DSSP file (Angstrom, degrees, kcal/mol; ACC not computed):
  #  RESIDUE AA STRUCTURE BP1 BP2  ACC     N-H-->O    O-->H-N    N-H-->O    O-->H-N    TCO  KAPPA ALPHA  PHI   PSI    X-CA   Y-CA   Z-CA
    1    1 A M              0   0    0      0, 0.0     2,-0.4     0, 0.0     0, 0.0   0.000 360.0 360.0 360.0 138.5    0.0    0.0    0.0
    2    2 A H        -     0   0    0      1,-0.0     2,-0.4     2,-0.0    43,-0.0  -0.753 360.0-121.6 -93.5 131.6    1.3    3.4   -0.9
    3    3 A Q        +     0   0    0     -2,-0.4    43,-0.1     1,-0.2     3,-0.1  -0.591  45.1 152.7 -75.8 125.4    1.3    6.2    1.8
    4    4 A T        +     0   0    0     -2,-0.4     2,-0.4     1,-0.2    -1,-0.2   0.442  57.1  56.0-128.0  -7.1   -0.7    9.1    0.7
    5    5 A V        -     0   0    0     40,-0.2    -1,-0.2     4,-0.0     2,-0.2  -0.992  68.6-142.3-132.8 135.0   -1.9   10.7    4.0
    6    6 A T     >  -     0   0    0     -2,-0.4     4,-2.2     1,-0.1     5,-0.1  -0.498  29.1-111.4 -88.8 165.2    0.1   11.8    6.9
    7    7 A V  H  > S+     0   0    0     39,-0.4     4,-2.8     1,-0.2     5,-0.2   0.917 119.3  53.5 -59.1 -44.4   -0.9   11.4   10.6
    8    8 A D  H  > S+     0   0    0      1,-0.2     4,-2.4     2,-0.2    -1,-0.2   0.892 108.7  48.9 -60.7 -40.0   -1.4   15.1   10.9
    9    9 A E  H  > S+     0   0    0      2,-0.2     4,-2.0     1,-0.2    -1,-0.2   0.913 111.3  50.0 -64.8 -41.7   -3.7   15.2    7.9
   10   10 A W  H  X S+     0   0    0     -4,-2.2     4,-2.3     2,-0.2    -2,-0.2   0.928 111.6  47.7 -62.2 -45.8   -5.7   12.3    9.3
   11   11 A V  H  X S+     0   0    0     -4,-2.8     4,-2.7     1,-0.2     5,-0.2   0.905 109.1  54.2 -63.5 -41.7   -6.1   14.0   12.6
   12   12 A R  H  X S+     0   0    0     -4,-2.4     4,-2.1    -5,-0.2    -1,-0.2   0.893 109.0  49.1 -59.6 -39.1   -7.2   17.3   10.9
   13   13 A R  H  X S+     0   0    0     -4,-2.0     4,-1.3     2,-0.2    -1,-0.2   0.917 110.2  50.2 -66.9 -42.6   -9.9   15.4    9.1
   14   14 A F  H ><>S+     0   0    0     -4,-2.3     5,-2.5     1,-0.2     3,-0.5   0.936 112.9  46.6 -59.4 -45.6  -11.1   13.7   12.3
   15   15 A R  H ><5S+     0   0    0     -4,-2.7     3,-1.6     1,-0.2    -1,-0.2   0.868 106.0  59.9 -65.3 -35.7  -11.2   17.1   14.0
   16   16 A A  H 3<5S+     0   0    0     -4,-2.1    -1,-0.2     1,-0.3    -2,-0.2   0.792 105.5  48.4 -64.2 -27.7  -13.0   18.6   11.0
   17   17 A I  T <<5S-     0   0    0     -4,-1.3    -1,-0.3    -3,-0.5    -2,-0.2   0.332 129.1 -96.6 -95.8   8.2  -15.9   16.2   11.5
   18   18 A G  T < 5S+     0   0    0     -3,-1.6     2,-0.4     1,-0.3    -3,-0.2   0.538  71.5 147.8  98.3   7.1  -16.1   16.9   15.2
   19   19 A L      < -     0   0    0     -5,-2.5    -1,-0.3    -6,-0.2     2,-0.1  -0.619  27.3-163.4 -77.9 131.0  -14.0   14.2   16.8
   20   20 A D     >  -     0   0    0     -2,-0.4     4,-2.4     1,-0.0     5,-0.2  -0.402  42.3 -83.8 -97.7-175.9  -12.2   15.2   19.9
   21   21 A E  H  > S+     0   0    0      1,-0.2     4,-2.2     2,-0.2     5,-0.2   0.899 129.5  51.1 -58.0 -43.0   -9.4   13.3   21.6
   22   22 A A  H  > S+     0   0    0      1,-0.2     4,-2.2     2,-0.2    -1,-0.2   0.900 110.5  48.6 -63.3 -41.1  -11.7   11.0   23.4
   23   23 A A  H  > S+     0   0    0      2,-0.2     4,-2.3     1,-0.2    -1,-0.2   0.889 110.4  51.1 -67.4 -38.7  -13.6   10.1   20.2
   24   24 A M  H  X S+     0   0    0     -4,-2.4     4,-2.1     2,-0.2    -2,-0.2   0.894 109.6  50.4 -65.9 -38.3  -10.3    9.5   18.4
   25   25 A R  H  X S+     0   0    0     -4,-2.2     4,-2.6    -5,-0.2    -2,-0.2   0.921 110.6  49.6 -62.3 -43.2   -9.2    7.1   21.2
   26   26 A R  H  X S+     0   0    0     -4,-2.2     4,-2.9     2,-0.2     5,-0.2   0.889 107.3  54.9 -63.3 -39.0  -12.5    5.3   21.0
   27   27 A W  H  X S+     0   0    0     -4,-2.3     4,-2.5     1,-0.2    -1,-0.2   0.932 110.5  45.6 -58.4 -47.1  -12.1    5.0   17.2
   28   28 A H  H  X S+     0   0    0     -4,-2.1     4,-2.9     2,-0.2    -2,-0.2   0.911 112.3  51.4 -62.9 -42.5   -8.7    3.3   17.7
   29   29 A Q  H  X S+     0   0    0     -4,-2.6     4,-2.6     2,-0.2    -2,-0.2   0.927 111.9  46.3 -61.0 -44.9  -10.1    1.1   20.4
   30   30 A L  H  X S+     0   0    0     -4,-2.9     4,-2.7     2,-0.2     5,-0.3   0.918 112.7  49.5 -64.4 -43.7  -13.0   -0.1   18.2
   31   31 A F  H  X S+     0   0    0     -4,-2.5     4,-2.8    -5,-0.2     8,-0.3   0.932 112.8  48.3 -58.7 -46.9  -10.7   -0.6   15.3
   32   32 A E  H  < S+     0   0    0     -4,-2.9    -2,-0.2     1,-0.2    -1,-0.2   0.907 114.0  46.1 -61.7 -43.7   -8.3   -2.7   17.5
   33   33 A E  H  < S+     0   0    0     -4,-2.6    -2,-0.2    -5,-0.2    -1,-0.2   0.906 121.0  36.8 -66.6 -42.1  -11.2   -4.7   18.9
   34   34 A E  H  < S+     0   0    0     -4,-2.7    -2,-0.2     1,-0.2    -1,-0.2   0.795 137.2   7.8 -84.7 -30.1  -12.8   -5.4   15.6
   35   35 A N     X  +     0   0    0     -4,-2.8     4,-2.6    -5,-0.3    -1,-0.2  -0.483  60.5 170.9-154.1  74.1   -9.8   -5.8   13.3
   36   36 A P  H  > S+     0   0    0      0, 0.0     4,-2.3     0, 0.0     5,-0.2   0.876  84.4  49.2 -58.7 -39.4   -6.4   -5.9   15.1
   37   37 A A  H  > S+     0   0    0      2,-0.2     4,-2.4     1,-0.2     5,-0.1   0.903 112.5  48.1 -67.6 -39.3   -4.5   -6.9   12.0
   38   38 A G  H  > S+     0   0    0      2,-0.2     4,-2.6     1,-0.2    -1,-0.2   0.880 110.3  52.1 -66.6 -37.7   -6.2   -4.2    9.9
   39   39 A H  H  X S+     0   0    0     -4,-2.6     4,-2.5    -8,-0.3     5,-0.2   0.931 109.9  49.1 -63.1 -45.5   -5.4   -1.6   12.7
   40   40 A Q  H  X S+     0   0    0     -4,-2.3     4,-2.3     1,-0.2    -2,-0.2   0.936 112.4  48.1 -57.8 -48.2   -1.8   -2.7   12.6
   41   41 A S  H  X S+     0   0    0     -4,-2.4     4,-2.6     1,-0.2    -2,-0.2   0.900 110.8  51.1 -61.0 -41.8   -1.7   -2.4    8.8
   42   42 A F  H  X S+     0   0    0     -4,-2.6     4,-1.7     2,-0.2    -1,-0.2   0.932 110.8  47.5 -61.8 -46.8   -3.3    1.0    8.9
   43   43 A L  H  <>S+     0   0    0     -4,-2.5     5,-1.7     1,-0.2     4,-0.3   0.877 113.1  48.8 -64.5 -37.5   -0.9    2.4   11.5
   44   44 A E  H ><5S+     0   0    0     -4,-2.3     3,-1.8    -5,-0.2    -1,-0.2   0.902 107.0  56.3 -65.8 -40.5    2.1    1.0    9.5
   45   45 A W  H 3<5S+     0   0    0     -4,-2.6    -2,-0.2     1,-0.3    -1,-0.2   0.845 101.1  57.9 -59.7 -34.7    0.6    2.6    6.3
   46   46 A L  T 3<5S-     0   0    0     -4,-1.7   -39,-0.4    -5,-0.1    -1,-0.3   0.594 117.3-117.6 -71.6  -9.6    0.7    5.9    8.1
   47   47 A G  T < 5 +     0   0    0     -3,-1.8    -3,-0.2    -4,-0.3    -2,-0.1   0.701  55.4 161.8  83.5  19.9    4.4    5.4    8.6
   48   48 A L      < -     0   0    0     -5,-1.7    -1,-0.2     1,-0.1     2,-0.0  -0.455  42.5-109.2 -74.1 145.4    4.4    5.4   12.3
   49   49 A P     >  -     0   0    0      0, 0.0     4,-2.3     0, 0.0     3,-0.4  -0.354  31.0-108.1 -69.5 156.6    7.4    3.9   14.2
   50   50 A A  H  > S+     0   0    0      1,-0.2     4,-2.5     2,-0.2     5,-0.2   0.836 117.3  55.8 -55.3 -38.4    6.9    0.6   15.9
   51   51 A E  H  > S+     0   0    0      1,-0.2     4,-1.9     2,-0.2    -1,-0.2   0.904 109.8  45.0 -64.6 -40.8    7.0    2.1   19.4
   52   52 A R  H  > S+     0   0    0     -3,-0.4     4,-2.7     2,-0.2    -2,-0.2   0.893 111.5  53.1 -70.7 -38.7    4.2    4.6   18.6
   53   53 A I  H  X S+     0   0    0     -4,-2.3     4,-2.8     1,-0.2     5,-0.2   0.934 109.2  49.5 -59.3 -45.9    2.1    1.8   17.0
   54   54 A A  H  X S+     0   0    0     -4,-2.5     4,-1.7     1,-0.2    -1,-0.2   0.902 111.6  48.7 -60.8 -41.2    2.5   -0.3   20.1
   55   55 A A  H  X>S+     0   0    0     -4,-1.9     5,-2.7     2,-0.2     4,-0.8   0.917 112.5  47.7 -66.2 -43.1    1.4    2.6   22.3
   56   56 A I  H ><5S+     0   0    0     -4,-2.7     3,-0.9     1,-0.2    -2,-0.2   0.938 112.7  48.3 -62.4 -46.7   -1.6    3.4   20.2
   57   57 A R  H 3<5S+     0   0    0     -4,-2.8    -1,-0.2     1,-0.3    -2,-0.2   0.808 113.7  47.4 -66.6 -28.4   -2.7   -0.3   20.1
   58   58 A A  H 3<5S-     0   0    0     -4,-1.7    -1,-0.3    -5,-0.2    -2,-0.2   0.556 112.2-121.5 -86.2  -9.5   -2.2   -0.5   23.8
   59   59 A G  T <<5S+     0   0    0     -3,-0.9    -3,-0.2    -4,-0.8    -2,-0.1   0.735  82.3 113.5  76.8  23.0   -4.2    2.7   24.4
   60   60 A T      <       0   0    0     -5,-2.7    -4,-0.2    -6,-0.2    -5,-0.1   0.137 360.0 360.0-112.9  19.6   -1.3    4.4   26.1
   61   61 A Y              0   0    0     -6,-0.6    -1,-0.2    -5,-0.1    -5,-0.1   0.471 360.0 360.0 -83.8 360.0   -0.4    7.1   23.6
């Protein structure tokens, strides 16, 4: 998969539709619960380092 969106762009889009920090955390939690492999792939696609991916998936970011 080719990276076309940065993390900052993704966050700006979430905020533009009204998601606050709590809603974005819930989005990640739901993604992780429903599709852990897809969540991992998505975070890798965004180009995040392994340490940040682990923190996001653990909910400790």
